[in-house]
C-alpha positions in Angstrom: 201.8 99.5 77.3 202.0 97.4 74.1 205.4 97.5 72.4 205.0 97.4 68.6 208.6 97.6 67.7 212.0 99.0 68.5 213.7 102.0 67.1 217.2 103.5 67.2 219.1 106.5 66.0 222.3 105.7 64.2 225.5 107.7 64.9 226.1 110.7 62.6 228.7 109.1 60.4 229.3 108.2 56.7 231.0 104.9 57.8 228.6 102.3 56.4 230.1 99.6 58.6 229.3 101.5 61.8 225.7 102.2 60.6 225.1 98.6 59.7 226.4 97.4 63.1 224.1 99.8 64.9 221.0 98.4 63.3 222.4 94.8 63.4 222.6 95.2 67.2 219.0 96.5 67.4 217.9 93.5 65.4 219.7 91.2 67.8 217.9 92.8 70.8 214.6 92.4 69.0 215.3 88.7 68.5 216.2 88.3 72.2 213.0 89.9 73.2 211.0 87.7 70.8 212.6 84.6 72.2 211.3 85.5 75.7 207.8 84.9 74.2 206.3 87.9 76.0 202.7 88.6 75.3 203.5 92.0 73.7 206.9 91.4 72.3 207.8 93.1 69.0 207.0 90.9 66.0 209.8 90.1 63.6 207.7 89.4 60.6 206.1 92.8 60.3 206.5 94.4 56.9 208.2 97.5 58.4 211.1 95.5 59.7 214.1 96.0 57.4 214.7 92.7 55.5 218.3 93.8 54.6 219.5 93.5 58.2 220.8 90.1 59.1 
């Protein structure tokens, strides 16, 4: 299996802070996987990775 990226479902809420934290955590997990330098790790510089999450 080749992993091309990660995906999450945010909680059903209007609280923008909670939504941002959900995706921020996913981004952190993606960075941790990338740091492992696995052959098929998700790539951070793909155009479909949201640039607003930091």
